Kinemage of the C-alpha trace (Angstrom):
@kinemage 1
@onewidth
@group {chain A} dominant
@subgroup {mainchain}
@vectorlist {calphas} color= white
{ca unk a 1} P 49.068 53.607 -11.670
{ca unk a 2} L 50.491 55.107 -8.827
{ca unk a 3} L 54.365 54.393 -8.764
{ca unk a 4} L 55.213 56.166 -5.600
{ca unk a 5} L 54.551 59.260 -3.642
{ca unk a 6} L 56.918 61.916 -2.111
{ca unk a 7} L 56.506 64.002 0.765
{ca unk a 8} L 57.825 67.294 1.708
{ca unk a 9} L 57.156 69.401 4.847
{ca unk a 10} L 54.443 68.029 7.087
{ca unk a 11} L 50.947 69.454 6.121
{ca unk a 12} L 47.811 69.926 8.449
{ca unk a 13} L 47.579 66.273 9.416
{ca unk a 14} L 49.865 63.492 9.096
{ca unk a 15} L 49.505 60.924 6.143
{ca unk a 16} L 48.587 58.219 8.461
{ca unk a 17} L 50.434 55.400 6.539
{ca unk a 18} L 53.742 54.460 5.177
{ca unk a 19} L 54.164 55.879 1.773
{ca unk a 20} L 55.345 52.341 0.482
{ca unk a 21} L 51.689 51.112 1.264
{ca unk a 22} L 50.603 53.491 -1.689
{ca unk a 23} L 52.847 52.112 -4.349
{ca unk a 24} L 51.398 49.858 -7.036
{ca unk a 25} L 47.829 50.930 -6.544
{ca unk a 26} L 45.511 52.253 -9.359
{ca unk a 27} L 43.735 55.699 -8.828
{ca unk a 28} L 40.111 55.378 -9.234
{ca unk a 29} L 37.689 58.242 -10.186
{ca unk a 30} L 37.944 61.208 -7.699
{ca unk a 31} L 35.032 62.358 -5.944
{ca unk a 32} L 34.266 65.817 -4.166
{ca unk a 33} L 32.437 66.513 -1.019
{ca unk a 34} L 32.527 70.128 0.124
{ca unk a 35} L 36.196 71.236 -0.086
{ca unk a 36} L 37.560 67.729 0.018
{ca unk a 37} L 38.516 65.257 -2.550
{ca unk a 38} L 38.360 61.704 -2.398
{ca unk a 39} L 41.083 59.883 -4.357
{ca unk a 40} L 40.355 56.093 -4.312
{ca unk a 41} L 43.492 53.789 -4.425
{ca unk a 42} L 42.216 50.487 -5.891
{ca unk a 43} L 44.256 47.580 -4.605
{ca unk a 44} L 45.293 45.503 -7.933
{ca unk a 45} L 45.289 41.581 -7.791
{ca unk a 46} L 48.346 39.611 -8.877
{ca unk a 47} L 46.688 39.376 -12.464
{ca unk a 48} L 46.424 43.313 -12.538
{ca unk a 49} L 42.607 43.363 -12.163
{ca unk a 50} L 40.856 45.341 -9.632
{ca unk a 51} L 39.368 43.510 -6.555
{ca unk a 52} L 35.750 43.910 -5.971
{ca unk a 53} L 35.949 45.372 -2.447
{ca unk a 54} L 35.684 48.772 -0.735
{ca unk a 55} L 38.616 51.022 -2.026
{ca unk a 56} L 40.850 52.710 0.523
{ca unk a 57} L 42.105 55.967 -0.414
{ca unk a 58} L 43.269 59.526 0.164
{ca unk a 59} L 41.285 62.258 1.271
{ca unk a 60} L 42.589 65.705 0.226
{ca unk a 61} L 41.958 69.127 1.417
{ca unk a 62} L 43.714 72.231 -0.408
{ca unk a 63} L 43.372 74.440 2.742
{ca unk a 64} L 43.210 78.144 2.037
{ca unk a 65} L 46.001 78.643 -0.759
{ca unk a 66} L 46.739 74.993 -1.944
{ca unk a 67} L 46.597 73.950 -5.595
{ca unk a 68} L 47.143 70.840 -7.553
{ca unk a 69} L 49.345 70.818 -10.639
{ca unk a 70} L 49.538 68.036 -13.138
{ca unk a 71} L 52.717 67.468 -15.386
{ca unk a 72} L 53.233 64.884 -18.026
{ca unk a 73} L 56.067 62.393 -17.654
{ca unk a 74} L 58.031 64.394 -20.371
{ca unk a 75} L 57.677 67.718 -18.699
{ca unk a 76} L 57.806 67.631 -14.899
{ca unk a 77} L 58.776 71.105 -13.665
{ca unk a 78} L 61.289 71.384 -10.748
{ca unk a 79} L 59.795 71.458 -7.291
{ca unk a 80} L 59.248 74.731 -5.886
{ca unk a 81} L 59.607 75.881 -2.201
{ca unk a 82} L 56.046 75.052 -1.193
{ca unk a 83} L 55.695 71.907 -3.048
{ca unk a 84} L 54.691 69.389 -0.417
{ca unk a 85} L 53.381 66.212 -1.934
{ca unk a 86} L 53.575 64.439 -5.161
{ca unk a 87} L 51.793 61.352 -6.880
{ca unk a 88} L 54.186 59.931 -9.408
{ca unk a 89} L 52.220 57.916 -11.698
{ca unk a 90} L 52.823 56.152 -14.966
{ca unk a 91} L 51.142 58.935 -16.732
{ca unk a 92} L 52.711 61.875 -15.117
{ca unk a 93} L 53.109 63.758 -11.840
{ca unk a 94} L 50.140 65.301 -9.625
{ca unk a 95} L 51.790 67.757 -7.231
{ca unk a 96} L 50.381 69.592 -4.056
{ca unk a 97} L 51.509 73.139 -3.769
{ca unk a 98} L 50.511 74.728 -0.532
{ca unk a 99} L 52.315 78.053 0.823
{ca unk a 100} L 50.468 77.992 4.138
{ca unk a 101} L 50.293 74.315 4.577
{ca unk a 102} L 46.759 74.103 5.809
{ca unk a 103} L 45.891 71.656 3.335
{ca unk a 104} L 46.012 67.857 4.050
{ca unk a 105} L 46.517 64.480 2.613
{ca unk a 106} L 45.106 61.722 4.764
{ca unk a 107} L 45.064 57.984 4.213
{ca unk a 108} L 41.603 56.316 4.986
{ca unk a 109} L 40.749 52.606 4.710
{ca unk a 110} L 37.317 53.703 3.446
{ca unk a 111} L 35.510 56.869 2.629
{ca unk a 112} L 32.783 55.609 5.315
{ca unk a 113} L 35.153 54.692 7.926
{ca unk a 114} L 37.684 56.961 10.190
{ca unk a 115} L 39.324 59.237 9.625
{ca unk a 116} L 37.656 60.035 6.265
{ca unk a 117} L 34.119 59.635 7.876
{ca unk a 118} L 34.792 61.666 10.709
{ca unk a 119} L 36.305 64.602 8.557
{ca unk a 120} L 33.202 64.618 6.543
{ca unk a 121} L 30.517 64.130 9.105
{ca unk a 122} L 29.595 67.487 9.878
{ca unk a 123} L 29.359 68.834 6.477
{ca unk a 124} L 26.024 70.228 5.018
{ca unk a 125} L 24.101 69.407 2.150
{ca unk a 126} L 25.683 70.221 -1.551
{ca unk a 127} L 24.139 73.455 -2.712
{ca unk a 128} L 23.641 72.357 -6.480
{ca unk a 129} L 22.050 68.832 -5.551
{ca unk a 130} L 18.259 68.240 -5.160
{ca unk a 131} L 18.511 67.887 -1.294
{ca unk a 132} L 19.361 71.613 -0.939
{ca unk a 133} L 15.626 72.935 -0.548
{ca unk a 134} L 13.985 75.716 1.519
{ca unk a 135} L 12.596 73.141 4.088
{ca unk a 136} L 16.090 71.841 4.701
{ca unk a 137} L 17.598 75.230 4.936
{ca unk a 138} L 14.985 76.381 7.160
{ca unk a 139} L 15.450 73.525 9.437
{ca unk a 140} L 19.118 74.179 9.389
{ca unk a 141} L 18.855 77.878 10.344
{ca unk a 142} L 16.195 77.310 13.062
{ca unk a 143} L 17.270 77.987 16.693
{ca unk a 144} L 20.516 79.740 15.536
{ca unk a 145} L 21.040 83.380 16.819
{ca unk a 146} L 24.001 84.043 14.888
{ca unk a 147} L 23.625 86.100 11.462
{ca unk a 148} L 22.365 84.365 8.526
{ca unk a 149} L 25.858 85.150 6.909
{ca unk a 150} L 27.669 83.294 9.453
{ca unk a 151} L 25.348 80.358 9.664
{ca unk a 152} L 25.622 79.750 5.972
{ca unk a 153} L 29.611 80.120 6.183
{ca unk a 154} L 29.670 77.381 8.878
{ca unk a 155} L 29.374 74.639 6.251
{ca unk a 156} L 27.178 72.319 8.493
{ca unk a 157} L 23.964 73.581 6.952
{ca unk a 158} L 25.251 73.966 3.270
{ca unk a 159} L 28.803 73.410 1.908
{ca unk a 160} L 30.492 75.364 -0.880
{ca unk a 161} L 28.722 78.794 -0.283
{ca unk a 162} L 32.084 80.866 0.509
{ca unk a 163} L 32.378 84.421 1.563
{ca unk a 164} L 32.032 85.918 -2.005
{ca unk a 165} L 29.086 83.756 -2.975
{ca unk a 166} L 27.398 84.174 0.339
{ca unk a 167} L 27.539 87.982 0.111
{ca unk a 168} L 26.135 87.827 -3.482
{ca unk a 169} L 23.358 85.356 -2.673
{ca unk a 170} L 22.173 87.511 0.028
{ca unk a 171} L 21.956 90.356 -2.069
{ca unk a 172} L 20.112 88.505 -4.772
{ca unk a 173} L 17.643 87.238 -2.170
{ca unk a 174} L 17.204 90.561 -0.626
{ca unk a 175} L 18.337 89.401 2.971
{ca unk a 176} L 20.430 91.766 5.087
{ca unk a 177} L 23.528 89.501 6.287
{ca unk a 178} L 23.093 90.554 9.895
{ca unk a 179} L 19.675 88.917 10.180
{ca unk a 180} L 19.498 86.449 12.852
{ca unk a 181} L 19.478 82.985 11.156
{ca unk a 182} L 16.383 81.990 13.313
{ca unk a 183} L 14.251 84.915 11.627
{ca unk a 184} L 14.757 83.831 8.093
{ca unk a 185} L 11.328 82.381 7.532
{ca unk a 186} L 10.214 79.765 4.749
{ca unk a 187} L 9.492 82.347 2.003
{ca unk a 188} L 13.153 83.978 2.367
{ca unk a 189} L 14.665 80.566 2.650
{ca unk a 190} L 13.035 79.648 -0.738
{ca unk a 191} L 14.433 82.923 -2.221
{ca unk a 192} L 17.691 82.153 -0.692
{ca unk a 193} L 18.048 78.715 -2.009
{ca unk a 194} L 17.333 80.079 -5.550
{ca unk a 195} L 19.749 82.818 -5.038
{ca unk a 196} L 22.624 80.536 -3.803
{ca unk a 197} L 22.044 78.227 -7.088
{ca unk a 198} L 21.854 81.196 -9.436
{ca unk a 199} L 25.123 82.810 -7.996
{ca unk a 200} L 27.076 79.373 -7.976
{ca unk a 201} L 25.932 78.802 -11.523
{ca unk a 202} L 27.088 82.049 -12.807
{ca unk a 203} L 30.377 81.458 -10.802
{ca unk a 204} L 30.916 78.274 -12.397
{ca unk a 205} L 30.466 79.877 -15.761
{ca unk a 206} L 32.959 82.825 -15.081
{ca unk a 207} L 35.588 80.140 -13.775
{ca unk a 208} L 35.362 81.077 -10.334
{ca unk a 209} L 36.781 84.084 -8.510
{ca unk a 210} L 40.310 85.517 -8.400
{ca unk a 211} L 41.099 87.887 -5.749
{ca unk a 212} L 44.794 86.782 -5.305
{ca unk a 213} L 46.224 83.672 -6.568
{ca unk a 214} L 43.358 81.109 -7.615
{ca unk a 215} L 43.632 79.666 -11.082
{ca unk a 216} L 41.998 76.569 -12.721
{ca unk a 217} L 43.370 73.415 -13.973
{ca unk a 218} L 44.469 75.186 -17.196
{ca unk a 219} L 46.140 78.118 -15.181
{ca unk a 220} L 43.340 80.578 -16.019
{ca unk a 221} L 42.017 83.102 -13.463
{ca unk a 222} L 38.546 83.297 -12.613
{ca unk a 223} L 36.434 86.182 -13.720
{ca unk a 224} L 33.122 86.146 -11.301
{ca unk a 225} L 34.572 88.896 -9.203
{ca unk a 226} L 34.173 91.520 -12.229
{ca unk a 227} L 30.295 90.970 -12.348
{ca unk a 228} L 29.752 90.879 -8.443
{ca unk a 229} L 26.875 93.052 -7.275
{ca unk a 230} L 28.153 93.901 -3.844
{ca unk a 231} L 31.408 91.992 -2.954
{ca unk a 232} L 34.436 94.243 -2.997
{ca unk a 233} L 32.435 97.312 -4.089
{ca unk a 234} L 32.362 99.295 -0.823
{ca unk a 235} L 31.324 102.885 -1.338
{ca unk a 236} L 30.425 102.241 -4.895
{ca unk a 237} L 26.809 102.486 -6.043
{ca unk a 238} L 24.444 99.564 -6.007
{ca unk a 239} L 23.949 98.310 -9.357
{ca unk a 240} L 20.235 97.972 -8.770
{ca unk a 241} L 19.114 100.882 -6.723
{ca unk a 242} L 22.188 103.274 -6.596
{ca unk a 243} L 22.683 103.292 -2.798
{ca unk a 244} L 26.224 102.941 -1.538
{ca unk a 245} L 27.340 99.663 -0.873
{ca unk a 246} L 28.552 99.109 2.595
{ca unk a 247} L 31.087 96.640 4.180
{ca unk a 248} L 31.336 95.248 7.814
{ca unk a 249} L 33.116 92.540 9.450
{ca unk a 250} L 31.490 89.385 10.470
{ca unk a 251} L 33.420 86.660 12.027
{ca unk a 252} L 36.775 88.136 10.861
{ca unk a 253} L 35.358 88.050 7.269
{ca unk a 254} L 34.413 91.103 5.193
{ca unk a 255} L 30.617 91.386 4.235
{ca unk a 256} L 29.300 93.464 1.596
{ca unk a 257} L 25.711 94.511 1.134
{ca unk a 258} L 23.246 97.227 -0.042
{ca unk a 259} L 21.394 98.745 2.894
{ca unk a 260} L 18.595 99.664 0.650
{ca unk a 261} L 17.827 96.343 -1.199
{ca unk a 262} L 18.549 94.051 1.632
{ca unk a 263} L 16.203 93.912 4.638
{ca unk a 264} L 16.262 92.362 8.053
């Protein structure tokens, strides 16, 4: 049961409702869509039972540096400088920490209605779900003159393939990141789909990547960066062919690739 919420400094977007509206609701099962989390807040009837109706809720985004910490009721840590939102429940406290304040907590009457529906409308397919196919990727890249790396990072073709994993997947698929998106044909799209799934699967097993301050719910750092084939390895020998890994800038992001193994 959500007893109340606490707000600190303003986040990226306003909450959109009075905090008092949230008190007394039950938190349902969280869902993920891209980098968003949907927290249903189910209204309870007078008898305490959940009413059978579409649940309103909160759409969360952690921005670039946000994190969520869960404290038991008996061990709630003091608030830090960049703690900006809290859910005080009958089972403990969930706290949003966000140094840059690029994150957001937004009320929506339904996941399928504004503002939630508008924020999620432009997201591409989930990369580990069956809908991410070579044909769908090819259709999303067709007509785009930007590089395949930039097209993948845009998030409207496929979500969740961040900068590190994009560089690694293009290496596994043997595709030069500078290749125009519209020149990636069906065969290479099929290779790229499999490469994305392979890289993300390995990253999940390694607990993600920690370059600066990422940690999981248990406070553990990710280890995928230690097995990266190209990312962060500028000037080092390619693990496959021995050529020197190169780094370029694409859309203000660093891209790493092997000029021998990856082709336009």
